N, C-alpha and C positions, 0 to 999 in steps of 0.2 A: 504493499501497501502506499510506504513510504518514496517508497522510488517515482509511483505514478504519481502521487501527488501532486506536484508539481505540471505538468501536464493542466492533470484536472482543473487546478485553479485557476489555469489560462484561459483554460476552453468555458468558465465557467463566469469569469468575468467578462466574455465578449457573451457569452448567452444573455445575460441581464445586465450589458451595457453597463459594468463598471469600469471606470476607467484606472484604476489599480485596488493591490489587495495586501497582505501580506497573513500569512496563518501560524501560527505555532500551535504546538503540542505536544504535551508531556503523557507516554504511554509504554506501561514496562520498561521502567529506568531508563528515558532516554526523550531526549527533548528533541522534538523537529522542527526544521523551519522551510519555510516557502515564501513567491512575494511572485508578484507578474504585475504587469501591465506599465505603469504613470501615472509620478504622484502630482502632475500637473499636465494636465492638456495644453498650457500655454506653453510653456517650455519644455517636453516631452523629457522630462527626467525622472530613469525605470525608479519603479516602485523597488525596493530591496530591503532584507530582512530586516534590515538595523534602523530602517528611518519611522518615523516617528510619528501618530496617529492621536488626534484629538480621540478620547475615549468615551467623553461625553459623561452619560450618565453612572459607567463602569465605577469612575471617581468615586460615586454614596456608597459604595462598601469600601473602601476603602477611607472614607470619614469612620464612616459606624464601627468600625476595625478602630480606629484610633479612641473613640471613645470609649468602646468594649477594654482597652488598655487602662483606662482611666476605671472604670469600674472597678477592674479586677486589685487596682493600687488602691482603693477605697475610697475615692477621690468623691463617688457621689455612685449612684445606683439609677436601674433604668425605670426606677419611679420616682425618681427626685425631678418637682416642679421645676422647672426650665427656670423661673424667677429667682429660687432660691439662690442657683448659678450667677444669673440672669437680674437681679433688683430692678432696671430699667426698660426689661420687657415688655413687649404689648402688642395685641393686636386687637380687632377694634370691639369681639365680645369680650367684655369683663370677666364673665366665667371660664372660659377661651384663657385669658391670659393666667389671672391665677393654678389653671388647672391642668391643665399641658403642661406633659412629663417628657422626657426624655426617649422613654419606649413610643410615645404616639409616634415625635419624629422621623425614629427612624423605622417605622412599621410603616407610615405615611400614615396613620390614624388621626392626624389632629386635627381633621378636617378645616385648614386655615388652607384658605388660597393658595396655590400653591407653582401659578408660574405667574410671578411676578420680574420681569425681567429689566430690569433697572440699572445703569450703569454709575457709581458711586464716584469713579475716577480710578485712575492707577494709583494709589497712596497707598499704603499699609494700614491705613485705615480706613480701607473700604467696604470691607465684611462687618465691623463696629457701624459705618452708615447704611447698610443696607441692610442690619436688624434692628434700626433707627425706623428706616421707610417704611418696616412691615404694622406700625404702630394705625393705619387705615385696612389694613388687608382683615375681608369680612370673612364668614365660616360657608364651608362647600356645601360640610352638613355637621351638625353636633360630636363634637366630641369623640372620640370613640364608636359609635355606629358602626363604621364602614371603612372603605380603602378605597381613598382618591392622592392619586400623584402627588408630590408636594416637594418643588423644586424650594421653595421657603424654608422649609422645616430643614433641610441638611444645610442651606448657608446657617441657621439659628443655630447647628450644632454644630458647624465649624467656631461661632463666637461662641459658641462653650466652652471648647476649647482651648480660645485662644485666649478666654477671662482663665482656666484653670493652670495653665501653663505659661502665663507672659509671653507669650510667643504669635508671629502669624501662624497663620493655618497652614500657608507653604513648609513650612520650618517645620513647624508639627510633626508636618508629614514626611518630608525628608529626615525626622531622626527618629519619628516613631515607624517609618514603614523600610523609608526607599534607602535610608542605611544599614540596619539591619539585614536587610537580605541582600545587599549588596547591587542595588538595582543603581546602574549605570547612565538607562537609556527614556527615565522618566521622571520629567518635569512639569511643573505648571506654567511658568512665565517664557512669552514671544521671544527676549532676549536669550534666554536659555537651550530653548529648540532651535533657535535660529546655527545652534553652533553644530545640529544635524542633518541631516535631510532630514524634508518634514513634510507630510500631504497636506496637499490643498487640496477642500470640498470643490464640487464640481453639483451645481442644479439644473437640468434643462439640457445636462450634456453643456455648458461652459461653468469656467469657473468661479464659484460664487462668489459675490460681489464685496462679502466681508472674510479673516481666514478665520476670527473668533471672538467666544462668548468675554464680551466684560468681563473685567476682572472681580466683581461682584459674586459670580455668580462661582466660585473655584472650588469651594466645600460639596457643591450641587455637580460639578462636572466638565472641571477644568484643565483634569491632565492631560498628560501628551506622552504615549509611551511606545516601546515598541513589542510588539506580541508578546515576546518571548521573555521578556518582562511583567508583563501582568500575567500569561503563564507561572513565573516563577511567585508570584503575588499567591494565587489562587492553590497553588500545592501551599504555603504555608497553611494557609486555614484546613488542609488535612495534617499535618504537622502540628507543632508548637514551633513553629516561629515566629510569631507574630504573639499567642494567645495562650493561655494555658489551655482552656477550652474555648477550642474556635468553633464549633460544635454548639453550642449556645446561641452561635447567633443563626443557626439552621430553623431554631426549635419556630414552630409554625403560631405567628402570633394574631393575623385576622383571614380572612376565607376573602378573598379577590371575588368583587360579581359577576366579574367575565375572567372568567376563565382561556377561557379561549385565544387572549392573547400574546399573553408572557408567563401566564403559568398559573395554579390551583391558589399557592397563598404567598403570602411574607410573612417573610422573619422579621433579625432584625437588618438589616440593610438588605438580604437577599431576598431573592426569587425561589419559593421549593413546587417542584411539579416531583411528579410520577414518570419514568419510560419504563419501560416493560418492567419495572417492579424496579425499578432501582432509584430513589431518591438521586434528584440533580438538583443541584442549588445554582444562579446562573445570574447574569443581568447585563444587562444591555446598554450602550450611549448613542444617542445624537446629536451631533450639534449642524454646523451649517455645512451643510455638504459633505459630511465622516458622518462615519456609523461603525460600533465595534458589538464584537460579544463575548461575554465570556460564560462558559462551559465547566460545571465541577461537577462530578460523579465521584462518590465518597465509598462509594464498595468498590470501586473497579480503579480508582487512583488517575484517572483521566481525567486533562486537566489542558481547557482548547479556550482558544482568541483569535476567533479573524476580523481583521477591520479591511473594512471599505470606506473607499471617498467619492462615494457620488453614484449614481444610474439606478438601478432598484435592488437597493443596500439590501432592503431585509427581506427578500423572498430570494435574495442570492446567500445569506449568512443563512441564511436555514438548509436552503439544499446543500450549503456545506456541511455544517452539523447532521441532518441525517443521512447522507457517503459514510460520512468519518468514525460517527459511531456507530451507525453500521455493520463499519469494519473493525473499526476496535473492538467493541464489547459487543459485540450485537445486540444494540437497543433500537429502538423504533422509535422515532421520536413522532410526536403526537403533529398529525397531521391540517392543516388550514380548515376550515369549517369549507363545507360544501355548500352550494343549492341544489334542494330535495328535487328527486323528479317529478313532485306533483308541485304545483304552490300551494303555500300554506293560506288556507283559508281563515284569516285574521283583521277584524273591526278591525283598522288603521287609525282611524277619524282619532282615539283617543291620546294618542300618540304624539299629533299637531300638533304643533307648536314651539317656541323657541328657548333653550336652554343658555346658560351663560354661567361665568367667571373667571375670574381675572385670566384674559390672554386668551380668552375662547368664548365665540361665538356662537351655537350650533339651530338651524333651524329645519325642523323636519315641516313636512308640507305634503299635502293630498293636493294630488293633481285632478284634472277632470274626468278624468280617462280611472280615477280611481290608485294607479300608481303613484309611489313616494319618491321623494327627493329630499335626497340631507346636502343639504349649504354649510360648509365647514369655512369659520373666517378667526382666522389670526386679528387678537387685537393686543393695544399697547406699543412698546420699542419693536417688535415682531414683525409688526401688520405688514411694515415695508419691505419684507424679506420671502413672505412667504403668501400671495395672491388669494383670494375667497377661492374654492374647488366645491362641484356639486356633484354629487353622484347620484345613482339610479337607487334605492334602499332598500332592500330586499326583505319581511317576512322568513322567514323558517316556523318559527315556531309562537304561543301568545309574548314572551318575553326577545327572544334571536333574533336579529335582522342582521344582515348581510349588505357590501358594499366595497368599489372599487374605488380606488383613486386613479385619479389619472395618471398613464401613460405606465400603472404597475396590472401585475398578472393574479394577485393573490387578491380572494378575497380576504375584507377586514369584519368582525365581528361586532359588532352594540347589542347591548343587554340589556333593559329595560325594568326597573324596578325600583318597587315605594320602599322608605321610609317605615316606622310605626306611628307616623303622625300623618302620614299620607303621601308626604310629598314625595311628587315619581323622578326621578333621575334617567338617566341616559349614561353607561357606563363605556366608555369606550378610549383607544390611546390610552390604558389606567386610569383614566380621569373621570372622575365622577361627578358632574354636572346637571346641576336641578335646575328643574323646567320653571321662567321665570313668568314666561307668557304662554 
């Protein structure tokens, strides 16, 4: 398999229109690395195994690991309220302000509106300023009642680390993870990344208009790394290289309302799923035209990281995982949902309306012919980078609908559900978005 994977990677990036990719995996005590394509369509620089990609939200597992180091040192617990460490912390809901805990942040159950992407400057106080700006963030849902992906929560967790250590999050990362593991190709700031080959994101077949996210999002998604370094990080969670008990992070904290997108449950930082009877812990990341995936199979010891800098990147990394895990461990990656042979007979009228949270507005419309349309609009600072998208929205059963994002081939799932108070939500893209009209 190892010998053929280099050729297969090249074939897959062509099939899924990915400019460039790198793959690293650890299997049976051996590391394998491959790369194919280009890092930048404008310059034509070859993709290599030592090039750095933005791993985006895979960063969240690193931040969660740093928090767990503080927990093991007795400096706080998962159930410590955030305000005990950050007395100045505040969100719009007074009850959430008082009661939100570290566990809520790391399991995406805080309910805090999570997609606040704001630029608070390049200074070392950027995370502190970001947390101060959270004072106006509303609740997507009441504290602890369900799961909704929360970037803001991980920036807040990063600020907790800064307060506990008296250091920048970037330095806590270096001292707590990168240096102990000997990671030489893992950095957060562009001036460090520029010392290496670095991938450029691509959108719509062209280089992205912006290289990276604002520094304030660091603890939620600013690590750049080569896949081999990410694999070393994953391996440390199978051993005791970073934590006395890394398996504590794999304990399920909440069921994900939409299990078709990422996995069935969320742990502490990690997404938890089961493939062919084996527990799989994972996390993905998306930035501006870049994508990364990390999978760890504790039962077999296999760790895989694959990166991509554009194209149909999600479908591409799933295709890589499907072939690779079948060959290495005999595991079947759960397929994406597919349309039923017979259209579902569902009254779609109750689902029509506008669903909104920070960073996104989702409109479900029933057309004159009875078909349903989904419109997704990015709002806020990232709106200019992501134009609105519309798709057919097809019911599979009373709660599950499927759609295809423009230019993609895989069907994506949206799940409707209600809280005990009757509030209707749509769960897609790992986020719970409430109906507002």
